[in-house]
C-alpha positions in Angstrom: 120.7 85.9 112.7 121.0 89.6 112.7 117.8 91.8 112.5 118.0 95.3 111.1 115.2 97.9 111.0 115.1 100.2 108.0 116.7 103.0 109.6 120.0 100.8 110.4 120.6 100.0 106.8 123.4 101.7 105.5 124.2 102.9 101.9 125.1 99.2 100.4 121.7 97.9 101.4 119.6 100.8 101.5 117.7 99.3 98.4 116.5 96.2 100.7 113.0 97.6 101.7 112.2 97.6 97.9 112.7 94.1 97.2 111.1 93.3 100.5 107.7 95.1 99.3 107.8 93.3 96.2 108.3 90.2 97.9 104.9 91.0 100.2 103.4 92.2 96.9 103.9 88.7 95.2 102.4 87.2 98.3 99.0 88.6 97.6 99.3 87.4 94.2 96.4 85.0 95.6 93.1 85.0 97.5 94.3 81.9 99.3 96.6 79.0 99.9 94.9 78.0 103.0 95.9 76.0 105.3 99.4 77.2 104.2 100.7 80.8 104.3 100.6 83.2 101.6 104.2 83.8 100.7 106.5 86.0 98.5 110.2 85.4 97.3 112.7 87.8 95.4 115.9 87.0 94.4 118.4 89.7 93.9 121.9 89.6 92.3 123.9 92.7 91.3 121.1 95.0 92.4 118.9 93.3 89.8 115.4 91.0 90.2 116.5 87.9 88.7 113.8 85.5 90.1 110.4 85.9 91.2 107.8 83.4 92.8 104.5 82.9 95.1 103.1 80.3 96.6 100.1 79.4 94.4 98.0 76.6 96.3 98.7 73.9 99.1 100.8 70.9 97.3 102.0 73.5 95.1 105.8 75.1 94.6 106.7 77.2 97.7 108.0 80.9 96.8 111.4 80.0 96.9 111.1 77.3 94.5 109.5 79.2 91.8 111.9 82.1 92.1 114.8 79.8 92.1 113.5 78.0 88.6 113.3 81.7 87.4 116.8 82.5 88.5 118.2 79.3 87.5 122.0 79.0 87.4 122.3 82.8 88.1 120.9 82.1 91.8 124.2 81.1 93.1 125.8 84.0 95.3 122.3 85.8 95.1 120.0 87.4 98.1 116.9 85.7 98.5 114.1 88.3 100.1 111.5 86.1 101.6 108.1 87.4 103.1 108.2 84.5 105.9 111.0 82.2 106.8 111.9 79.3 104.6 110.2 75.9 105.8 112.6 73.3 107.2 110.1 70.3 106.9 109.6 67.7 104.4 105.4 68.1 103.9 103.9 67.9 100.5 106.7 69.7 99.1 110.2 69.6 100.0 112.2 71.8 102.6 112.8 75.3 101.1 115.8 76.1 103.3 117.3 73.2 101.7 116.7 74.3 97.9 118.0 77.4 98.9 121.0 76.2 100.2 121.6 73.9 97.2 121.1 77.0 94.8 123.8 78.7 96.4 122.1 81.4 97.5 124.7 83.7 99.8 122.1 85.6 101.8 118.5 85.4 102.9 116.5 88.2 104.1 113.6 87.5 105.6 110.2 89.4 107.1 108.7 87.3 109.5 109.6 84.2 111.6 106.9 81.0 110.6 105.1 80.2 113.7 104.3 76.7 112.6 106.3 74.4 115.3 107.8 72.1 112.5 109.5 75.5 111.1 109.5 78.2 114.0 113.4 79.0 113.7 114.5 75.7 112.5 114.5 77.2 108.6 116.7 80.2 110.2 119.1 77.6 111.8 119.5 75.2 108.9 120.7 78.6 106.7 122.8 79.5 109.3 124.4 75.8 109.8 125.3 76.0 105.6 126.9 79.5 106.4 124.3 81.5 104.4 123.7 84.7 106.3 119.9 85.4 107.5 119.1 88.9 108.2 115.3 89.6 109.5 114.2 93.3 108.6 112.0 93.6 111.2 109.9 96.7 110.2 108.2 94.1 107.9 107.5 91.9 110.1 103.8 93.2 111.1 103.2 93.6 106.7 103.7 89.7 106.7 101.4 88.4 109.8 98.9 91.0 108.4 98.9 89.0 105.0 98.7 85.6 106.8 96.4 86.7 109.9 94.6 83.5 110.0 97.8 81.3 109.7 99.2 83.3 112.7 96.3 83.0 114.7 95.8 79.3 113.8 99.5 78.1 114.8 99.6 80.7 118.0 96.4 79.9 119.8 95.0 76.9 117.9 91.9 79.1 116.3 91.5 80.6 113.4 90.7 84.2 112.3 87.4 85.0 112.2 86.0 88.2 110.0 82.2 88.9 110.6 80.7 90.2 107.3 77.7 93.3 108.1 75.8 95.1 105.8 73.5 98.0 106.3 71.8 100.7 105.5 73.0 104.7 106.8 70.5 104.2 110.0 71.9 100.8 110.5 69.2 98.3 109.2 69.6 95.0 107.4 66.2 94.8 106.2 62.6 96.3 105.7 60.1 95.4 108.6 58.5 92.7 105.8 62.2 90.9 105.6 62.9 92.1 102.4 66.7 92.8 102.1 67.7 92.6 98.4 69.6 94.6 97.5 70.6 96.6 100.4 74.9 97.3 98.8 75.3 97.4 95.1 77.0 94.9 92.6 80.5 96.2 93.8 80.2 95.2 97.6 78.3 92.1 96.7 81.6 91.5 94.4 84.0 92.2 97.4 82.5 89.9 100.0 82.8 87.0 96.9 86.2 87.8 97.2 86.3 87.4 100.9 84.5 84.1 100.7 87.2 82.7 98.2 90.0 84.0 100.8 88.2 82.4 103.2 88.5 78.1 104.7 85.0 78.2 106.0 82.1 80.3 105.6 79.8 80.1 108.9 76.6 80.9 108.8 73.2 80.5 111.3 70.2 78.1 111.0 67.9 81.0 111.1 69.6 82.6 108.0 69.0 79.6 106.0 65.5 79.2 106.8 64.8 82.6 106.3 67.0 83.5 103.2 68.0 79.8 101.9 71.6 81.5 100.5 73.8 79.1 98.8 76.8 80.6 100.6 79.5 79.9 97.8 82.1 81.4 95.7 80.2 82.7 92.4 82.8 83.4 90.3 80.6 85.0 87.9 80.4 87.8 90.4 84.0 88.5 91.6 85.1 90.5 88.3 88.7 88.7 87.8 90.7 89.5 84.8 92.2 87.2 83.1 95.3 87.5 84.9 93.5 87.1 88.2 91.7 84.6 87.1 94.9 82.2 86.0 96.6 83.2 89.2 93.8 81.8 91.5 92.9 78.8 89.1 93.8 76.3 91.8 92.8 78.5 94.8 89.4 78.9 93.3 88.9 75.0 91.8 87.5 73.9 95.3 84.8 75.9 97.5 85.2 76.8 101.1 83.9 74.7 103.8 80.5 75.8 104.5 79.2 75.6 107.9 75.8 75.9 109.8 75.1 76.2 113.7 71.9 74.5 114.1 71.2 73.8 117.8 67.7 72.0 117.2 68.3 70.2 114.2 66.0 72.3 112.1 68.1 72.1 108.6 65.6 71.0 105.5 66.9 68.4 103.5 66.3 70.7 100.4 68.4 73.8 101.6 70.7 75.2 98.7 73.6 75.3 101.0 73.7 71.5 101.2 74.0 71.4 97.6 77.5 70.4 96.1 80.1 71.1 95.0 82.1 71.6 98.6 81.8 70.0 101.8 79.4 71.1 104.4 79.6 70.6 108.1 76.6 71.2 110.2 77.1 71.4 114.2 74.4 70.8 116.8 74.0 70.4 120.1 73.1 66.4 120.2 71.7 63.7 118.1 70.2 64.5 114.8 66.4 64.1 114.8 64.1 64.2 112.2 64.3 62.4 108.6 67.4 63.6 107.4 68.2 62.4 103.7 72.0 64.2 103.9 74.1 63.5 100.8 77.6 62.6 100.9 79.1 66.2 101.0 77.3 66.9 104.6 78.5 65.9 107.7 76.7 66.3 110.9 78.6 67.2 113.9 78.1 68.1 118.0 79.6 70.4 120.4 80.4 70.0 123.7 79.4 72.4 126.8 77.1 74.6 125.0 74.1 73.8 126.5 70.7 74.3 124.4 73.0 76.6 122.5 75.9 75.0 120.0 79.2 76.3 121.9 80.5 78.3 119.4 84.2 78.3 120.7 84.1 74.7 120.5 83.0 75.5 117.0 86.1 77.1 116.0 88.4 74.9 117.8 86.9 72.1 115.9 87.2 74.1 112.3 90.7 74.7 113.2 91.9 71.0 114.5 89.8 69.0 112.7 89.7 70.8 109.3 92.7 72.7 108.9 90.6 75.8 108.7 93.0 79.1 109.4 90.6 82.1 108.1 86.8 82.2 109.0 84.2 84.5 107.4 81.3 84.8 109.4 77.7 85.5 107.4 74.7 85.5 109.5 71.8 87.3 110.8 71.7 89.7 114.2 71.8 87.0 116.7 74.4 84.9 116.0 76.7 87.6 114.8 75.9 89.5 117.8 77.0 86.5 119.7 80.3 86.0 118.2 81.0 89.8 119.1 80.0 89.3 123.0 81.7 86.2 123.2 84.9 88.2 122.1 85.2 86.0 119.0 85.4 88.3 115.9 88.8 89.2 115.4 87.6 91.6 112.5 84.5 93.5 111.5 83.6 94.1 107.8 81.0 96.4 107.5 79.4 97.7 104.1 77.2 101.0 104.5 74.5 101.5 101.6 73.3 105.3 101.3 70.0 104.2 101.9 67.4 104.9 105.0 65.2 101.7 106.0 63.1 103.2 108.6 63.1 102.8 112.7 61.0 99.6 112.1 63.5 98.0 110.0 65.6 95.0 111.1 68.6 96.0 113.2 72.1 95.2 112.5 72.6 93.4 115.4 70.7 92.2 118.8 73.0 93.3 121.4 70.7 94.1 124.4 71.2 95.2 128.1 74.0 97.8 127.8 73.2 100.3 130.7 76.3 102.7 130.5 78.8 104.0 127.7 81.5 102.5 129.8 79.6 98.8 128.6 80.1 99.8 124.8 81.8 97.2 123.0 84.7 99.7 121.0 86.3 98.8 117.6 89.1 101.1 116.0 89.0 101.7 112.4 91.9 100.0 110.0 90.4 100.4 107.1 87.9 102.9 105.2 87.1 102.9 101.5 84.4 103.6 99.0 83.2 101.0 96.6 80.9 102.5 93.9 78.2 103.9 96.1 78.8 102.0 99.2 81.4 102.6 102.0 83.3 99.3 103.3 84.8 99.6 106.8 86.8 97.4 108.5 87.7 97.3 112.2 89.0 95.1 114.7 88.3 95.2 118.8 90.2 97.8 120.9 
């Protein structure tokens, strides 16, 4: 396989980045394909796009298959631009590398190698063995990874990618002293959170949030403001709810909590045997973690979500204590903070519960990766330094 950067492309192939950007754009047509990666494919012949495709959902045709179906017989001797290495194994669908070979594709240009051990270079090897040239445009590797951070982290570390969502006033407060918090942010920000939920394999919260707010923690289409085209593209992805996960160390979950209501599966992680009169419905499962003492072991929870439930992207929506615990444990990959142009006062509830820092050198640092305005609010996306 040849690797090329954009500045190494000669006059005959200078337009390759245009087609690769289109493949990456197509990959983002759906919010989630969990546990699979989001992938886009563009088939080009005589410098014209003759086929486009994207992976719609797990169990559905992969991006390459959709693009080949559109190109039909014209795919012979064409070039396929794919955002991720074509798969080589038989899962719920057939191997895409074989489909490209059978279609007579002459060259495959990809952005990134699949970290899945069942693929991980095997797709490239199969293509090369069939006499197909394979080129990686290395300048697009990071962009391909950013589209599927959970998939890459899950495959490379055995843990899901964790996003921690927080909402606060200008003075860093989440609720009035009385506990009133609806609504700090505006409807635009709340709609954006619904998209985050829909893009997640699981949503984690703590028992304190359940007891205080009785949230549903589900995806609500009515609040997502999707147009007809977006809704059609995401119909399968939105047909089931993300896993709802509650951390409940001392088995205090009330039977009547909204978060337990179907549809969608619920996992409650505790530290020991379930106590009390729990009339759990069939969609609810109680699990225990090891090595956490009196508190649920956060790392163990993430390992279980990844290995037992194939979760790749996890959204943490919790109160100050649990959010701080995840941050201090180094388990948060991305902070998403919504800032409302309001002041709630010094007696209001703080965003986080991080205490005991004695010098600036002990501060927990982040860097901003995205900053944008949503109606009257500001959304800041940060990652650990």
